[in-house]
Structures are given as C-alpha cells and as structure tokens.
BAGU-32482 format. One record per residue (C-alpha): residue in three letters; x, y, z. Coordinates in Angstrom, 3 decimals. Layout:
<sites>
> ALA_X_Y_Z .
...
</sites>
This chain:
<sites>
> MET_-20.356_-8.429_-80.130 .
> LEU_-19.274_-6.239_-77.231 .
> ALA_-15.715_-7.569_-77.384 .
> ASP_-15.468_-6.546_-81.038 .
> LEU_-16.715_-3.037_-80.306 .
> LEU_-14.314_-2.569_-77.407 .
> SER_-11.326_-4.068_-79.210 .
> LYS_-11.489_-1.184_-81.662 .
> VAL_-10.652_1.301_-78.900 .
> THR_-8.530_-0.557_-76.327 .
> GLN_-6.947_-3.839_-75.212 .
> VAL_-9.496_-6.574_-74.498 .
> VAL_-8.902_-9.764_-72.510 .
> VAL_-11.272_-12.703_-72.994 .
> ASP_-8.962_-15.621_-72.146 .
> PRO_-10.484_-17.200_-68.995 .
> SER_-7.065_-18.116_-67.606 .
> VAL_-5.946_-14.480_-67.792 .
> MET_-9.273_-13.076_-66.638 .
> ALA_-9.133_-15.218_-63.490 .
> GLY_-6.611_-12.840_-61.941 .
> TYR_-9.130_-10.000_-62.228 .
> GLU_-12.042_-12.009_-60.823 .
> THR_-10.920_-12.476_-57.222 .
> ASP_-9.544_-10.151_-54.570 .
> PHE_-6.624_-10.253_-52.135 .
> THR_-8.614_-12.074_-49.455 .
> GLY_-9.735_-14.899_-51.724 .
> ARG_-13.232_-14.563_-50.261 .
> TRP_-14.629_-12.515_-53.125 .
> ARG_-14.829_-14.193_-56.514 .
> GLY_-17.005_-13.437_-59.485 .
> ARG_-17.338_-13.674_-63.235 .
> ALA_-16.363_-10.954_-65.680 .
> ARG_-17.858_-10.679_-69.143 .
> LEU_-14.455_-9.503_-70.292 .
> VAL_-11.571_-7.309_-69.139 .
> VAL_-10.427_-4.119_-70.850 .
> ARG_-7.029_-2.521_-70.275 .
> PRO_-7.210_1.092_-71.499 .
> GLY_-4.024_3.081_-71.888 .
> SER_-5.446_6.597_-71.630 .
> ALA_-8.364_8.582_-70.271 .
> ALA_-9.662_8.864_-73.834 .
> GLU_-9.787_5.075_-74.099 .
> VAL_-11.584_4.825_-70.757 .
> ALA_-14.118_7.346_-72.045 .
> GLU_-14.726_5.325_-75.213 .
> VAL_-15.131_2.132_-73.189 .
> LEU_-17.757_3.756_-70.979 .
> ARG_-19.604_5.255_-73.954 .
> ILE_-19.849_1.823_-75.547 .
> CYS_-20.874_0.102_-72.323 .
> ALA_-23.480_2.792_-71.625 .
> ALA_-24.951_2.380_-75.106 .
> GLU_-25.091_-1.396_-74.633 .
> GLY_-26.407_-1.158_-71.061 .
> VAL_-23.483_-3.171_-69.715 .
> PRO_-22.273_-2.508_-66.142 .
> VAL_-18.582_-1.983_-65.441 .
> VAL_-16.274_-2.581_-62.480 .
> PRO_-13.170_-0.358_-62.205 .
> GLN_-10.091_-2.108_-60.830 .
> GLY_-6.686_-0.798_-59.771 .
> GLY_-4.078_-2.953_-58.068 .
> ASN_-6.769_-5.367_-56.839 .
> THR_-5.485_-5.141_-53.264 .
> GLY_-8.947_-4.394_-51.862 .
> LEU_-10.352_-6.353_-48.936 .
> VAL_-14.112_-5.805_-49.247 .
> GLY_-14.922_-7.025_-52.763 .
> GLY_-15.209_-3.511_-54.171 .
> GLY_-13.149_-4.158_-57.292 .
> VAL_-14.341_-7.666_-58.142 .
> PRO_-17.004_-8.465_-60.774 .
> MET_-19.955_-10.485_-59.590 .
> ASP_-22.169_-11.308_-62.537 .
> GLY_-20.763_-10.647_-65.968 .
> GLU_-19.677_-7.015_-65.692 .
> VAL_-16.864_-5.560_-67.780 .
> VAL_-13.761_-5.082_-65.650 .
> VAL_-11.915_-1.854_-66.480 .
> SER_-8.323_-2.346_-65.359 .
> LEU_-6.488_0.931_-64.798 .
> ARG_-3.020_-0.593_-64.418 .
> ARG_-1.736_0.809_-67.718 .
> LEU_-2.510_4.382_-66.625 .
> SER_0.768_4.613_-64.763 .
> ALA_2.357_7.787_-66.124 .
> LEU_3.989_10.186_-63.674 .
> GLY_4.370_13.857_-64.495 .
> PRO_7.291_16.052_-63.432 .
> VAL_7.471_16.994_-59.767 .
> ASP_6.624_20.653_-59.206 .
> LYS_8.996_21.410_-56.334 .
> ALA_7.699_24.936_-55.832 .
> ALA_4.055_23.877_-55.561 .
> ARG_4.977_20.511_-54.014 .
> GLN_2.667_18.688_-56.393 .
> VAL_2.764_15.951_-59.007 .
> THR_0.282_14.395_-61.435 .
> ALA_-0.035_10.609_-61.349 .
> GLY_-2.044_8.203_-63.471 .
> ALA_-4.639_6.146_-61.629 .
> GLY_-2.650_2.968_-62.225 .
> THR_0.528_4.346_-60.661 .
> VAL_1.762_2.029_-57.932 .
> LEU_2.384_3.792_-54.623 .
> SER_6.027_2.710_-54.384 .
> ASP_6.708_4.128_-57.869 .
> LEU_5.191_7.441_-56.810 .
> GLN_7.323_7.422_-53.666 .
> ARG_10.548_6.858_-55.615 .
> HIS_9.610_9.541_-58.136 .
> ALA_8.840_12.142_-55.473 .
> ARG_11.793_11.260_-53.245 .
> ALA_14.214_11.783_-56.118 .
> ALA_13.095_15.422_-55.962 .
> GLY_13.393_15.643_-52.180 .
> LEU_9.654_15.260_-51.604 .
> ASP_7.307_12.444_-50.611 .
> PHE_3.664_11.417_-50.736 .
> GLY_2.062_11.775_-47.324 .
> VAL_0.242_8.428_-47.412 .
> ASP_2.047_5.135_-46.923 .
> LEU_0.548_1.626_-46.887 .
> THR_1.903_-1.865_-46.364 .
> PRO_0.887_-2.993_-49.923 .
> ARG_2.874_-0.082_-51.372 .
> ASP_4.239_-2.261_-54.188 .
> SER_0.775_-3.105_-55.523 .
> ALA_-1.734_-0.489_-54.320 .
> THR_-2.521_2.086_-57.006 .
> ILE_-3.267_5.781_-56.667 .
> GLY_-6.715_5.502_-58.237 .
> GLY_-7.742_2.766_-55.837 .
> MET_-6.319_4.655_-52.880 .
> ILE_-8.417_7.698_-53.737 .
> ALA_-11.508_5.625_-54.502 .
> THR_-11.330_4.027_-51.047 .
> ASN_-9.815_7.058_-49.285 .
> ALA_-7.023_4.834_-48.014 .
> GLY_-5.438_5.707_-44.689 .
> GLY_-2.347_3.766_-43.732 .
> GLU_0.483_4.349_-41.329 .
> ARG_0.916_8.136_-41.461 .
> VAL_-2.634_9.449_-41.032 .
> LEU_-1.547_10.780_-37.648 .
> ARG_0.592_13.372_-39.419 .
> HIS_-0.593_13.711_-42.997 .
> GLY_-4.231_12.607_-42.999 .
> THR_-5.978_10.129_-45.280 .
> THR_-5.596_10.051_-49.057 .
> LYS_-8.258_12.700_-49.701 .
> ALA_-6.236_15.216_-47.662 .
> ASN_-3.363_14.692_-50.095 .
> VAL_-5.342_15.110_-53.325 .
> VAL_-5.540_18.494_-55.050 .
> GLY_-7.812_17.350_-57.879 .
> VAL_-8.693_14.413_-60.104 .
> GLU_-9.473_13.532_-63.675 .
> ALA_-12.393_11.118_-63.931 .
> VAL_-14.660_9.612_-66.563 .
> LEU_-18.389_9.557_-65.829 .
> ALA_-20.787_6.762_-66.713 .
> ASP_-21.750_8.334_-70.049 .
> GLY_-18.123_8.711_-71.119 .
> SER_-17.811_12.418_-70.366 .
> VAL_-14.559_13.518_-68.747 .
> ILE_-14.107_15.951_-65.885 .
> SER_-10.609_17.163_-65.081 .
> ARG_-9.197_19.207_-62.221 .
> LEU_-5.478_18.630_-62.678 .
> ASP_-4.483_22.303_-62.791 .
> GLY_-3.174_22.159_-59.233 .
> LEU_-4.808_25.339_-57.976 .
> PRO_-4.500_25.322_-54.175 .
> LYS_-7.527_27.608_-53.920 .
> ASP_-10.568_27.283_-56.184 .
> ASN_-14.049_27.689_-54.735 .
> THR_-15.998_27.768_-58.007 .
> GLY_-18.618_25.191_-57.138 .
> PHE_-18.523_21.781_-55.503 .
> ASP_-15.244_20.012_-54.886 .
> LEU_-15.319_16.647_-56.681 .
> PRO_-12.338_14.611_-55.467 .
> PHE_-14.233_11.280_-55.799 .
> ALA_-12.646_10.193_-52.516 .
> ALA_-14.339_7.115_-50.994 .
> SER_-16.626_6.806_-54.043 .
> GLU_-15.346_3.262_-54.711 .
> GLY_-15.897_3.495_-58.456 .
> THR_-19.628_4.169_-58.109 .
> LEU_-19.621_7.765_-59.387 .
> GLY_-16.949_7.693_-62.080 .
> ILE_-13.633_6.114_-62.968 .
> ILE_-10.613_8.053_-61.736 .
> THR_-7.955_8.177_-64.461 .
> ALA_-5.406_10.594_-62.953 .
> ALA_-4.859_12.794_-59.922 .
> ARG_-2.959_15.909_-58.961 .
> LEU_-1.347_15.076_-55.634 .
> ARG_-0.012_17.141_-52.779 .
> LEU_3.546_16.287_-51.663 .
> VAL_5.382_16.790_-48.384 .
> PRO_9.103_17.085_-47.569 .
> TYR_10.992_13.796_-47.705 .
> LEU_12.219_13.267_-44.160 .
> THR_15.157_10.876_-43.993 .
> ARG_16.024_11.096_-40.299 .
> ARG_13.908_8.672_-38.299 .
> ALA_13.611_7.347_-34.776 .
> THR_11.612_4.184_-34.132 .
> ALA_10.592_2.431_-30.928 .
> LEU_8.443_-0.495_-29.835 .
> LEU_6.679_-0.226_-26.488 .
> GLY_5.547_-3.266_-24.523 .
> LEU_2.551_-2.206_-22.441 .
> PRO_0.147_-3.876_-20.001 .
> SER_-3.124_-2.680_-21.535 .
> PRO_-4.875_-0.543_-24.162 .
> GLU_-5.471_2.050_-21.454 .
> ALA_-1.717_2.297_-20.926 .
> ALA_-1.293_2.684_-24.681 .
> LEU_-3.700_5.626_-24.774 .
> ALA_-1.837_7.279_-21.911 .
> ALA_1.432_6.808_-23.814 .
> LEU_-0.130_8.215_-26.980 .
> GLU_-1.212_11.353_-25.140 .
> ARG_2.407_12.080_-24.200 .
> LEU_3.824_11.080_-27.570 .
> ARG_1.438_13.362_-29.460 .
> ALA_3.365_16.289_-27.987 .
> VAL_6.349_15.230_-30.102 .
> GLY_6.121_17.351_-33.222 .
> SER_7.942_14.826_-35.392 .
> LEU_5.646_11.892_-34.497 .
> GLU_4.496_10.268_-37.726 .
> SER_3.155_6.817_-36.838 .
> ALA_1.600_5.040_-33.872 .
> GLU_0.633_1.456_-34.675 .
> PHE_-0.498_-1.362_-32.404 .
> PHE_-0.668_-5.134_-32.322 .
> LEU_-1.381_-7.853_-29.778 .
> PRO_0.371_-11.080_-28.689 .
> GLU_-1.797_-13.297_-30.928 .
> GLY_-0.808_-11.415_-34.059 .
> LEU_2.818_-11.221_-33.002 .
> ALA_2.889_-15.011_-32.610 .
> LEU_1.584_-15.461_-36.170 .
> VAL_4.142_-13.009_-37.550 .
> ARG_6.988_-14.761_-35.774 .
> ARG_5.827_-18.142_-37.048 .
> HIS_5.516_-16.799_-40.581 .
> THR_8.790_-14.825_-40.664 .
> GLY_11.023_-16.684_-38.225 .
> LEU_11.814_-13.459_-36.381 .
> PRO_12.806_-13.622_-32.707 .
> ALA_10.665_-12.088_-29.986 .
> PRO_10.971_-8.281_-30.078 .
> THR_11.038_-7.920_-26.286 .
> ARG_12.431_-9.884_-23.341 .
> GLN_8.962_-10.431_-21.882 .
> GLU_5.573_-10.888_-23.527 .
> HIS_3.238_-7.934_-23.112 .
> ALA_-0.506_-7.546_-23.464 .
> PHE_-0.249_-4.636_-25.896 .
> TYR_2.458_-3.436_-28.286 .
> VAL_2.769_0.062_-29.727 .
> LEU_5.157_0.887_-32.576 .
> VAL_5.967_4.584_-32.884 .
> GLU_8.096_6.449_-35.383 .
> CYS_9.260_10.047_-35.617 .
> ALA_10.558_11.651_-38.811 .
> ALA_12.305_14.992_-39.273 .
> ALA_14.967_16.815_-41.249 .
> GLU_17.245_16.548_-38.199 .
> ASP_17.637_13.477_-35.997 .
> PRO_14.466_13.229_-33.836 .
> SER_15.952_10.612_-31.488 .
> GLU_16.487_12.954_-28.545 .
> GLU_12.949_14.297_-28.751 .
> LEU_11.555_10.759_-28.834 .
> HIS_13.760_9.612_-25.950 .
> GLU_12.563_12.516_-23.805 .
> ALA_8.956_11.565_-24.450 .
> LEU_9.584_7.874_-23.788 .
> ALA_11.124_8.772_-20.431 .
> ASP_7.725_10.154_-19.416 .
> VAL_5.846_7.042_-20.559 .
> ASP_5.188_4.272_-18.057 .
> ALA_6.159_1.357_-20.316 .
> PRO_7.486_-1.848_-18.718 .
> GLU_9.709_-2.408_-21.750 .
> THR_10.825_-0.248_-24.664 .
> VAL_12.986_-1.261_-27.619 .
> VAL_14.538_1.552_-29.660 .
> ALA_15.879_0.888_-33.155 .
> ALA_19.641_1.386_-33.192 .
> ASP_20.079_1.348_-36.973 .
> PRO_18.097_0.918_-40.227 .
> SER_18.085_-2.878_-39.966 .
> ASP_16.639_-2.610_-36.465 .
> ARG_14.001_-0.223_-37.762 .
> HIS_13.087_-2.628_-40.568 .
> ARG_12.780_-5.491_-38.088 .
> LEU_10.506_-3.533_-35.760 .
> TRP_8.279_-2.503_-38.657 .
> THR_8.120_-6.096_-39.890 .
> TYR_6.428_-7.140_-36.654 .
> ARG_3.584_-4.804_-37.648 .
> GLU_3.599_-4.912_-41.451 .
> ALA_3.842_-8.705_-41.777 .
> HIS_0.497_-9.185_-40.026 .
> ALA_-1.562_-9.279_-43.237 .
> GLU_0.598_-11.919_-44.927 .
> ALA_0.916_-13.978_-41.742 .
> ILE_-2.859_-14.008_-41.321 .
> ARG_-3.348_-14.863_-44.984 .
> ALA_-1.025_-17.849_-44.550 .
> GLU_-3.429_-19.210_-41.919 .
> GLY_-6.377_-19.253_-44.329 .
> ALA_-9.125_-16.984_-45.650 .
> ALA_-9.943_-14.707_-42.729 .
> ARG_-13.070_-12.644_-42.343 .
> LYS_-11.795_-9.067_-42.309 .
> LEU_-13.435_-6.102_-40.635 .
> ASP_-11.845_-2.657_-40.796 .
> VAL_-13.523_-0.588_-38.115 .
> GLY_-12.981_2.606_-36.180 .
> VAL_-14.286_3.677_-32.792 .
> PRO_-13.896_6.859_-30.734 .
> LEU_-10.464_6.768_-29.118 .
> PRO_-11.770_6.515_-25.520 .
> ALA_-13.879_3.490_-26.554 .
> LEU_-10.929_1.509_-27.919 .
> PRO_-10.194_-0.515_-24.739 .
> ALA_-13.847_-1.544_-24.361 .
> PHE_-14.091_-2.601_-28.001 .
> LEU_-10.889_-4.646_-27.885 .
> ALA_-12.139_-6.378_-24.739 .
> ASP_-15.482_-7.231_-26.363 .
> VAL_-14.201_-8.757_-29.617 .
> PRO_-13.139_-12.186_-28.245 .
> ARG_-16.606_-12.690_-26.749 .
> LEU_-18.385_-11.521_-29.895 .
> ALA_-16.158_-13.636_-32.165 .
> GLY_-17.716_-16.889_-30.981 .
> ASP_-15.564_-19.849_-31.955 .
> ALA_-13.529_-17.814_-34.473 .
> VAL_-10.006_-16.769_-33.499 .
> PRO_-9.654_-12.966_-33.580 .
> VAL_-6.352_-11.369_-34.581 .
> LEU_-6.372_-7.627_-34.002 .
> PHE_-3.981_-4.876_-35.044 .
> GLY_-4.226_-1.382_-36.420 .
> HIS_-3.620_2.335_-36.176 .
> LEU_-3.656_3.516_-32.576 .
> ALA_-4.087_7.265_-33.020 .
> GLU_-7.252_6.799_-35.093 .
> ALA_-8.559_3.840_-33.034 .
> ASN_-8.728_2.015_-36.368 .
> VAL_-8.839_-1.719_-35.692 .
> HIS_-8.265_-4.409_-38.299 .
> VAL_-10.323_-7.327_-37.029 .
> ASN_-9.292_-10.628_-38.608 .
> LEU_-11.398_-13.680_-37.794 .
> LEU_-9.824_-17.067_-38.458 .
> GLY_-11.913_-20.238_-38.573 .
> GLY_-15.221_-20.459_-36.776 .
> THR_-18.486_-22.137_-37.713 .
> THR_-20.556_-18.942_-37.769 .
> ASP_-20.006_-15.400_-39.021 .
> PRO_-19.759_-12.943_-36.110 .
> SER_-19.525_-9.879_-38.356 .
> THR_-23.016_-8.618_-37.558 .
> ALA_-22.455_-8.753_-33.802 .
> ILE_-19.069_-7.039_-34.024 .
> LEU_-20.257_-4.299_-36.369 .
> ALA_-23.315_-3.698_-34.214 .
> ARG_-21.002_-3.209_-31.243 .
> VAL_-18.938_-0.740_-33.276 .
> ALA_-22.086_1.196_-34.122 .
> GLY_-23.165_1.161_-30.489 .
> LEU_-19.872_2.770_-29.522 .
> GLY_-20.360_5.541_-32.082 .
> GLY_-17.848_4.110_-34.541 .
> THR_-17.643_3.342_-38.253 .
> ILE_-18.000_0.014_-40.055 .
> SER_-15.223_1.039_-42.449 .
> ALA_-12.315_3.200_-41.355 .
> GLU_-10.130_2.916_-44.454 .
> HIS_-10.887_-0.127_-46.649 .
> GLY_-14.217_1.066_-48.017 .
> VAL_-17.694_-0.443_-47.876 .
> GLY_-17.416_-2.532_-51.031 .
> ARG_-19.809_-5.439_-51.331 .
> ALA_-18.809_-6.947_-48.008 .
> LYS_-20.324_-4.203_-45.851 .
> ALA_-23.081_-2.781_-48.044 .
> ALA_-25.755_-4.509_-45.966 .
> TYR_-24.391_-2.851_-42.822 .
> LEU_-24.333_0.730_-44.096 .
> THR_-27.474_1.617_-42.140 .
> LEU_-25.699_0.823_-38.873 .
> THR_-23.641_3.996_-38.964 .
> ARG_-25.207_6.233_-41.646 .
> SER_-28.640_7.784_-41.194 .
> THR_-31.562_7.474_-43.596 .
> ALA_-31.037_11.083_-44.642 .
> GLU_-27.324_10.545_-45.258 .
> ILE_-27.910_7.441_-47.372 .
> ALA_-30.600_9.260_-49.347 .
> ALA_-28.124_12.058_-50.075 .
> LEU_-25.495_9.552_-51.194 .
> ARG_-28.022_7.824_-53.452 .
> ALA_-29.058_11.171_-54.945 .
> VAL_-25.474_11.927_-55.947 .
> LYS_-25.130_8.425_-57.388 .
> ALA_-28.350_8.813_-59.392 .
> ALA_-27.254_12.189_-60.761 .
> LEU_-23.889_10.958_-62.029 .
> ASP_-24.850_7.377_-62.921 .
> PRO_-28.611_7.311_-63.564 .
> ALA_-28.543_3.839_-65.132 .
> GLY_-26.569_2.365_-62.237 .
> LEU_-23.844_0.933_-64.477 .
> LEU_-20.821_1.855_-62.339 .
> ASN_-19.807_-0.812_-59.829 .
> PRO_-23.307_-2.092_-59.032 .
> GLY_-23.717_-3.617_-55.582 .
> VAL_-20.891_-1.591_-54.055 .
> ILE_-21.622_0.738_-51.092 .
> PHE_-25.390_0.436_-51.499 .
> PRO_-27.167_-2.862_-50.721 .
</sites>
C-alpha cells in the first residue's frame, strides 16, 4: 500500500477527521478528497515522497499554510497532499548580506520576528501573516501591502531549494547576489506545478520603526489617483491601500469600530510612511498638497492599529457574511476608475465588496450572494482593459479556465513546455494554472 511505503520515510495522516483540514481552503468554496496527507520534516523526506509517488504514478498537491483563495493547494480527486508546515527552520540572519534562509513552512510572522531581532525585516507583509508560509508566498508570488516600496515576493527571493517531480533536488541557497550561470529558477508563481519549494534564501531590508499613518476620505477614484501622484514623491511611502463604503460598513459591523471619519466618503485611501527617522513632517507636507475633504492622521500606535484594522479586517468581515466569490485582479492604473464603476453593473444580483492595493491598481473583488456567477463578465472586462486575471493570489483551479483571457497562445505554450520538461508525467498539482 502507498501509505505503508510513505510511512517508512515520513509522517503519514490517514484519519479522515484530521485530513479534513487539508481538504478545503480558506474560502470554503474549494473542497476535495485526498488519498492521504504526508508531513515531511526535511527536504530529503520530500524527495523520498516524490520518488515513491512518481514510481506509483500518484499525483501530489503541495500545501503550505492553506491560506490560498483560488483552490491551488486543495486536492480534488485522491491526490497525496504534501504539507510543508514542518519545514519551519530559520537560519541565522546574515546582517552584512541582509539575507536569511527560511524553510518553506516558516510562517511570515515568525520570519518577521526573527529578522527584526537583528534590526532587519522581510520586505513583504500580508494580512494573514500569522498563517501564510514562505513557500506558499513564493509559489503564488504574493504581493501584499508593501509592494509599492519593496516589490512582490519574487523581488525578495535570492534563491530556492526545491524538489522536482522525480525526487531530484535543486538548491540555490548560497546567497550569491550575482550569478548569471544559466537560467534563474526562483519558482515564483509556479503554484506547485514545477516542483515543491522546501526552503528559500531571502533578501532582507532595514527594519523601520518610525511610522506615520493617515486615512484620506476622498470623493472618487480619480481623486485617489491624483493624491497618489503627490504621495509617491514621499521617499518613505510604503503603503497605499484603498477601500469603499460598503466594505467599511461590513468591517464596522464585524469589529464594532466607530466610523473613521466625521462624514462618509466615496473612496478611502490608507497611506503609511516608514523611515529610520520620524516621517510625519514629510507626510504632512504631502497631505497639505492633496485635495482631500477629510484626513485622519494616526496620533499614536493604537490609532495606527485602528486605521489599519479598517483595511485589514475586510477579509474576515466578508467571510462572516458567507462564502464569497473572490476575484483578485489588476488593471492599468489609469483604468482603475472605469473598472470600479463597471463592477456593480457586471455583478448582477450579487453584492460586490471591493478593496485593494491602490498603487498597483490591484482590486480584490468579493461577490456576496447572487443567483448567477458574474466572474466571466468581470474577468472579460479586466482583460479588455489590458489587465490581469490574477494580480497576487495565483491562478489555481479557480481561474485556470480564464488563463487565455490575458495570456497569448504562444505564452501558454511556453509555460506548458516548461511544465512538461520538469514534470513530464503531470503529477505535480494537476489542474492548477492550466485548464
């Protein structure tokens, strides 16, 4: 039996009650059936698992913190789930190189604490920081709240260690900042279809403890883009997030927080600056040039936490309303107002709740209720505007059928060629990315 073979090399879970937690995702919309779950504790164990599964012709699904939103880490039809949560070791921080090695199962918040103790930080930050894992973040090329300053996850990865479908291991954890000997293989955005990431060498940035935070109440998305243009001149600007009145109402109902502003506004922008020295004066000077009807500036850390809660509590507040259809899209920045205006019409009888990352025009579209699925219409509109059907959550299973909307035939053929070269039997995360 497969379970007997695998139990000789790693931990195996076959109890249905325990496996259930690995068979559904954060949204609750994606559920499947695993043949069994393995919990390897090293790259060597992952390699043995894949050798056995390859010999038996059994497909596998890698899984990190299981915080995905597009079904990319959920088994569908009897695959072996390879949980990476035990691969959580953190190496020493190299303060001179500003690098650290982290296991794929390392939770983001643990990495942050580890780096900050050495006066450094990881450039990527996400709301699910207490559950998202480094391997999953690389596999989906996660973005988050600081892309404006530090880029997406792939920009913060020096190299990875990964196990291929046949059990062979490739490792680029030496931390060389320059190495042009052949293709770069960071496995970013591969979503577990090319190999299983087991560790990564990560780039770190200075830990900036002085922060200035403000919430702007604005009359329109156009006004928000005008404000962003001025705020981008602030060298310490780290985040520019947005949300709308509908989402704010859900957050307030879910958290019990008071209204953040005296008046309701059509568009809210949360901005934060971070620096070694207090960036408040620089932010205040920029805000003086912004035509915002109302601005709230955090006076202390508790104020800052409250302002961030209005943005970061959106996901949980929406989840409390039921299983939403979630679309993570991006459009060219000038097209953002037109897209936001079109969504209510395209949503049909579903209730849209929109929020996201302003500087990247990355919109999290959440559709509550409704008798029909408006995803096709909304994604087609995104494509028509020159956007992407997935800005940071990945394609997964949810969007595989829509890949042709924004990637050409030649591009998809190239992606498939890479997949076929590294996983000729198609055993790694079948059904993800490609329809």
